TIVOKOL-596055 format. One record per residue: y, x, z of N, C-alpha, C in turn; residue in one letter. Coordinates in nm, 2 decimals. Each point is the difference from the previous one (the first is absolute). Layout:
BEGIN
+--------+--------+--------+--------+--------+--------+--------+--------+--------+----+
|    n_y |    n_x |    n_z |   ca_y |   ca_x |   ca_z |    c_y |    c_x |    c_z | aa |
+--------+--------+--------+--------+--------+--------+--------+--------+--------+----+
|      Y |      X |      Z |      Y |      X |      Z |      Y |      X |      Z |  A |
...
+--------+--------+--------+--------+--------+--------+--------+--------+--------+----+
This chain:
BEGIN
+--------+--------+--------+--------+--------+--------+--------+--------+--------+----+
|    n_y |    n_x |    n_z |   ca_y |   ca_x |   ca_z |    c_y |    c_x |    c_z | aa |
+--------+--------+--------+--------+--------+--------+--------+--------+--------+----+
|   8.24 |   6.38 |   0.41 |   0.17 |   0.07 |   0.11 |   0.06 |  -0.11 |   0.04 |  M |
|   0.06 |  -0.01 |   0.11 |   0.13 |  -0.10 |   0.06 |   0.11 |   0.11 |  -0.09 |  S |
|   0.13 |  -0.07 |   0.00 |   0.13 |   0.04 |  -0.09 |   0.06 |   0.11 |   0.09 |  A |
|   0.00 |  -0.02 |   0.19 |   0.06 |   0.03 |   0.14 |  -0.10 |   0.12 |   0.03 |  I |
|  -0.15 |   0.05 |  -0.06 |  -0.05 |   0.09 |   0.06 |   0.05 |   0.16 |  -0.01 |  E |
|   0.10 |   0.03 |  -0.09 |   0.03 |   0.10 |  -0.03 |   0.13 |   0.04 |   0.05 |  D |
|   0.12 |  -0.08 |   0.08 |   0.03 |  -0.03 |   0.04 |   0.06 |   0.06 |   0.17 |  I |
|   0.04 |   0.10 |  -0.01 |  -0.01 |   0.07 |   0.18 |   0.09 |  -0.03 |   0.06 |  F |
|   0.03 |   0.06 |   0.12 |   0.07 |  -0.11 |   0.12 |   0.02 |   0.13 |   0.08 |  I |
|   0.12 |   0.04 |   0.10 |  -0.02 |   0.11 |   0.07 |   0.00 |  -0.09 |   0.09 |  D |
|  -0.17 |   0.08 |   0.13 |   0.05 |  -0.08 |   0.10 |  -0.01 |   0.14 |   0.15 |  I |
|   0.10 |   0.00 |   0.10 |  -0.03 |   0.06 |   0.14 |  -0.03 |  -0.08 |   0.10 |  S |
|  -0.07 |   0.16 |   0.09 |  -0.01 |  -0.08 |   0.08 |   0.11 |   0.06 |   0.12 |  V |
|   0.04 |  -0.01 |   0.09 |   0.01 |   0.03 |   0.09 |   0.03 |  -0.03 |   0.13 |  V |
|   0.02 |   0.13 |   0.14 |  -0.16 |   0.02 |   0.00 |   0.11 |  -0.06 |   0.17 |  L |
|   0.18 |   0.07 |  -0.06 |   0.08 |   0.03 |   0.15 |   0.10 |   0.04 |  -0.11 |  G |
|   0.18 |  -0.01 |   0.09 |   0.06 |   0.09 |  -0.05 |   0.08 |   0.02 |   0.10 |  S |
|   0.05 |   0.12 |  -0.07 |   0.12 |   0.08 |   0.13 |   0.12 |   0.05 |  -0.04 |  T |
|   0.09 |   0.08 |   0.11 |   0.14 |   0.02 |  -0.09 |   0.02 |   0.11 |   0.11 |  N |
|   0.03 |   0.14 |  -0.09 |   0.01 |   0.14 |   0.03 |   0.06 |   0.05 |  -0.07 |  I |
|   0.10 |   0.07 |   0.10 |   0.07 |   0.12 |  -0.11 |  -0.07 |   0.08 |  -0.07 |  P |
|   0.08 |   0.02 |  -0.11 |  -0.05 |   0.08 |  -0.08 |  -0.01 |   0.17 |  -0.02 |  V |
|   0.05 |   0.06 |   0.13 |   0.00 |   0.15 |   0.10 |  -0.11 |  -0.02 |   0.00 |  R |
|  -0.11 |  -0.12 |   0.09 |  -0.12 |  -0.01 |   0.06 |  -0.12 |  -0.01 |  -0.09 |  Q |
|  -0.02 |  -0.02 |  -0.12 |  -0.06 |   0.04 |  -0.09 |  -0.01 |   0.11 |  -0.04 |  I |
|   0.15 |   0.07 |  -0.07 |   0.03 |   0.13 |  -0.03 |  -0.12 |   0.09 |   0.11 |  L |
|   0.07 |  -0.06 |   0.11 |  -0.08 |   0.07 |   0.15 |  -0.18 |  -0.01 |  -0.03 |  R |
|  -0.03 |  -0.12 |  -0.02 |  -0.19 |   0.01 |  -0.02 |  -0.04 |   0.12 |  -0.05 |  M |
|  -0.15 |   0.01 |   0.06 |  -0.11 |   0.09 |  -0.07 |  -0.06 |  -0.09 |   0.00 |  G |
|  -0.18 |   0.08 |  -0.05 |  -0.12 |  -0.07 |  -0.01 |   0.01 |  -0.04 |   0.12 |  R |
|  -0.06 |  -0.10 |  -0.02 |  -0.04 |  -0.08 |   0.14 |   0.02 |  -0.07 |   0.12 |  G |
|   0.18 |  -0.03 |  -0.10 |   0.09 |  -0.06 |   0.07 |   0.00 |  -0.10 |   0.03 |  A |
|   0.00 |  -0.05 |   0.06 |  -0.03 |  -0.20 |  -0.01 |   0.16 |  -0.09 |   0.02 |  M |
|  -0.02 |  -0.12 |  -0.05 |   0.10 |  -0.06 |  -0.03 |  -0.04 |  -0.11 |   0.09 |  I |
|   0.08 |  -0.09 |   0.15 |  -0.03 |  -0.07 |   0.05 |   0.04 |  -0.15 |  -0.08 |  P |
|  -0.04 |  -0.13 |  -0.05 |   0.05 |  -0.07 |   0.01 |  -0.01 |  -0.14 |   0.03 |  L |
|   0.08 |  -0.12 |   0.00 |   0.03 |  -0.11 |   0.04 |  -0.08 |  -0.10 |   0.02 |  D |
|  -0.10 |   0.07 |  -0.02 |  -0.14 |  -0.10 |   0.04 |  -0.15 |   0.02 |   0.04 |  S |
|  -0.11 |  -0.03 |   0.08 |  -0.05 |   0.00 |   0.07 |  -0.16 |   0.03 |  -0.12 |  S |
|  -0.13 |   0.00 |   0.07 |  -0.04 |   0.01 |  -0.11 |  -0.07 |  -0.08 |   0.01 |  H |
|   0.05 |  -0.17 |   0.11 |  -0.05 |  -0.15 |   0.03 |   0.06 |   0.00 |  -0.15 |  D |
|   0.17 |   0.02 |  -0.04 |   0.05 |  -0.09 |  -0.10 |  -0.08 |   0.01 |  -0.13 |  D |
|   0.06 |  -0.12 |  -0.06 |  -0.06 |  -0.03 |  -0.14 |   0.10 |   0.08 |  -0.08 |  P |
|  -0.06 |   0.08 |  -0.10 |   0.04 |   0.06 |  -0.12 |   0.01 |  -0.11 |  -0.15 |  S |
|   0.14 |   0.03 |   0.01 |   0.10 |  -0.09 |  -0.11 |  -0.08 |   0.05 |  -0.15 |  L |
|  -0.04 |  -0.09 |  -0.06 |  -0.02 |  -0.03 |  -0.12 |   0.09 |  -0.03 |  -0.10 |  V |
|   0.05 |   0.06 |  -0.05 |   0.16 |   0.03 |  -0.18 |  -0.05 |  -0.04 |  -0.10 |  Y |
|   0.00 |  -0.09 |  -0.11 |  -0.01 |   0.00 |  -0.13 |   0.16 |   0.03 |  -0.06 |  V |
|  -0.02 |   0.06 |  -0.08 |   0.13 |   0.03 |  -0.04 |   0.16 |  -0.01 |   0.05 |  N |
|  -0.01 |   0.12 |   0.15 |   0.09 |  -0.05 |   0.06 |   0.00 |  -0.16 |   0.11 |  G |
|  -0.12 |  -0.11 |  -0.08 |   0.04 |  -0.13 |   0.09 |  -0.11 |   0.03 |   0.15 |  K |
|   0.01 |  -0.08 |   0.08 |  -0.11 |  -0.01 |   0.09 |  -0.08 |  -0.09 |   0.01 |  L |
|  -0.13 |   0.03 |  -0.01 |  -0.11 |  -0.09 |  -0.01 |  -0.07 |  -0.01 |   0.01 |  V |
|  -0.08 |   0.10 |   0.16 |  -0.07 |   0.00 |   0.05 |   0.02 |   0.11 |   0.14 |  A |
|  -0.11 |  -0.10 |   0.13 |  -0.01 |   0.14 |   0.07 |  -0.18 |   0.02 |   0.03 |  K |
|  -0.01 |   0.10 |   0.04 |  -0.07 |   0.04 |   0.03 |  -0.14 |   0.12 |   0.10 |  G |
|  -0.08 |   0.05 |  -0.02 |  -0.01 |   0.06 |   0.11 |  -0.06 |   0.19 |  -0.07 |  R |
|   0.02 |   0.03 |   0.04 |  -0.09 |   0.17 |  -0.08 |  -0.09 |   0.05 |   0.02 |  V |
|  -0.11 |  -0.02 |  -0.04 |  -0.19 |   0.03 |   0.02 |   0.00 |   0.13 |  -0.03 |  L |
|  -0.06 |   0.09 |   0.01 |  -0.02 |   0.14 |   0.01 |  -0.20 |   0.03 |   0.00 |  V |
|  -0.07 |   0.00 |  -0.07 |  -0.10 |   0.00 |  -0.02 |  -0.10 |   0.12 |  -0.08 |  N |
|   0.00 |   0.07 |   0.14 |   0.00 |   0.18 |  -0.06 |   0.10 |   0.05 |  -0.05 |  E |
|  -0.02 |   0.07 |  -0.12 |   0.13 |   0.05 |  -0.07 |   0.12 |  -0.12 |  -0.11 |  D |
|  -0.10 |  -0.15 |   0.03 |   0.08 |  -0.08 |  -0.09 |   0.12 |  -0.10 |   0.09 |  V |
|   0.09 |   0.00 |  -0.08 |   0.11 |  -0.09 |   0.10 |   0.04 |  -0.18 |  -0.10 |  M |
|  -0.02 |  -0.09 |   0.09 |   0.11 |  -0.07 |  -0.13 |   0.00 |  -0.11 |   0.12 |  S |
|   0.04 |  -0.09 |  -0.05 |   0.04 |  -0.12 |   0.10 |  -0.02 |  -0.15 |  -0.01 |  L |
|  -0.04 |  -0.04 |   0.07 |   0.04 |  -0.12 |   0.02 |   0.06 |  -0.16 |   0.03 |  E |
|  -0.03 |  -0.08 |  -0.08 |   0.12 |  -0.07 |   0.01 |   0.01 |  -0.13 |   0.05 |  I |
|   0.08 |   0.01 |   0.14 |  -0.02 |  -0.08 |   0.11 |   0.07 |  -0.15 |   0.00 |  T |
|   0.19 |   0.07 |  -0.09 |   0.02 |  -0.14 |  -0.01 |   0.10 |   0.00 |  -0.12 |  T |
|  -0.04 |  -0.10 |  -0.11 |   0.11 |  -0.04 |  -0.10 |   0.18 |  -0.01 |   0.03 |  I |
|   0.09 |   0.05 |  -0.01 |   0.15 |  -0.04 |  -0.03 |  -0.01 |  -0.14 |  -0.07 |  V |
|   0.02 |  -0.07 |   0.10 |   0.09 |  -0.15 |  -0.11 |   0.12 |   0.07 |  -0.03 |  K |
|   0.06 |  -0.07 |  -0.15 |   0.15 |   0.04 |  -0.04 |   0.13 |  -0.06 |   0.11 |  R |
|   0.08 |   0.09 |   0.01 |   0.14 |  -0.03 |   0.07 |  -0.01 |   0.03 |   0.16 |  G |
|  -0.14 |   0.04 |   0.07 |  -0.06 |   0.05 |   0.13 |   0.10 |   0.09 |   0.02 |  A |
|   0.03 |   0.10 |  -0.10 |   0.08 |   0.13 |   0.01 |   0.14 |  -0.02 |  -0.10 |  F |
+--------+--------+--------+--------+--------+--------+--------+--------+--------+----+
C-alpha cells in the first residue's frame, strides 16, 4: 500500500453561485428555488482543498449523479 493512499482531500463541485439577502432565505419554504449565476451549459468548477483544479459537466444516469472532467486548470490560471 502506498503511503498516500490514506490521505483525505476535500473536493467541492460548484454548479453556480448567487448573492441573496438572509431575509429571502428565511422566507423560503420547501420547493423554493434559488437562481444561480450559471446556465446548464456552463461548466461546473472542481475545487480540491479550496483550489480550482478542473472544470466539468454533471451527468445524471437514473438516480446516480457524476461529474465528467472536461478541463484541467493550469496553475496560475485563476
